[in-house]
C-alpha positions, -999 to 999 in steps of 0.1 A, spaced: 0 0 0 14 34 -10 22 59 17 -1 89 21 18 120 10 26 144 38 3 174 41 18 209 37 16 213 75 35 181 81 61 191 55 66 225 72 68 208 106 95 184 94 114 212 76 114 233 108 125 202 128 155 197 105 164 235 108 161 233 146 184 202 146 209 221 124 209 250 149 215 226 178 243 207 160 260 240 149 258 254 185 271 222 201 298 211 176 307 242 156 316 243 120 338 211 121 310 190 135 282 202 114 274 176 88 243 163 71 246 130 89 249 148 124 219 170 116 198 141 103 206 121 134 196 150 157 164 155 138 155 118 138 154 116 100 174 99 73 200 119 53 179 113 22 149 129 39 171 159 49 181 163 12 145 161 1 139 193 21 172 211 15 192 207 -17 226 208 1 242 214 34 250 251 25 214 256 15 203 243 49 228 264 68 218 296 48 182 290 57 191 294 94 200 330 90 182 341 58 152 356 75 170 375 102 195 388 77 167 400 55 152 419 84 185 436 90 188 446 54 153 460 54 167 485 79 196 493 56 173 499 27 155 525 48 188 541 56 195 544 18 162 561 12 168 586 40 202 597 27 204 614 -6 240 625 0 264 597 -12 290 602 15 263 602 42 248 571 27 281 552 26 287 562 62 252 551 72 256 517 54 289 509 70 275 519 104 244 498 97 267 468 90 285 475 123 252 478 142 240 445 127 272 428 139 267 442 174 229 438 177 227 403 162 261 387 169 248 352 165 233 359 131 262 380 120 288 353 128 267 326 111 260 346 80 292 366 75 319 350 97 310 314 87 341 296 75 331 270 49 348 236 53 368 223 24 344 193 20 314 216 16 309 228 -19 311 266 -25 277 282 -29 266 315 -45 269 345 -22 238 354 -2 214 378 -19 219 402 10 256 403 5 252 411 -32 227 438 -24 249 454 3 278 456 -22 255 470 -48 242 497 -24 278 507 -15 289 507 -52 260 528 -63 267 554 -35 304 555 -46 294 561 -82 271 589 -73 298 604 -51 323 602 -79 298 618 -103 293 647 -78 331 651 -74 329 642 -37 347 608 -40 380 601 -56 379 585 -91 386 548 -94 368 515 -99 336 519 -79 332 481 -73 368 479 -59 363 509 -37 330 494 -23 347 460 -17 376 476 1 353 497 23 332 466 32 364 444 37 379 471 60 349 472 83 344 434 82 381 428 90 379 452 119 349 432 133 365 398 126 401 402 138 393 409 175 371 377 174 394 355 155 429 365 165 435 362 203 466 375 220 468 408 201 454 439 218 429 451 192 405 464 218 368 461 215 355 453 180 331 482 181 359 507 187 381 492 161 353 491 135 343 527 143 379 539 138 380 519 106 349 535 92 363 570 99 396 561 82 378 547 51 355 577 48 385 601 50 404 580 24 377 581 -3 370 618 -1 381 638 -32 
């Protein structure tokens, strides 16, 4: 006798159960111990069932923080709308990224400080990351057109600004033994340095 297909409610329940198991495994074992097998075991399902709900392990891991990241980026979109001046917009975007890291450290670490294991295939960058870079690049281009920002490759300038703030947030977390000071202070100083560096 054929099995009765799961209802949408049952599928949603099982999908959430798998996500909850992934959260628990990641919290307990970190990146190194997070595998499809460990998550399936925790959820009480087969690995095949896990893959029928999520196409890959990176897809599952991204689902853990996709919604909170989208909420944070909704705030950043509002910041962009409020700031017509390109320099103020860039400053606000970088400060928004810093605030995200400070207000939601668990989500920030998972979404932006997650170190992919060699055995996990590389996946496309999250849509939020692409959007953040696009917002920065657009502000740089407008600032260049207005003569407020130094000429140069706008994509590279946007990447360097983001990388500078990101590095200032990551180094105090990832490199112990050096006296970087609090990540917030370091990132705030970095934002000022970057803003001064791009002005025409």
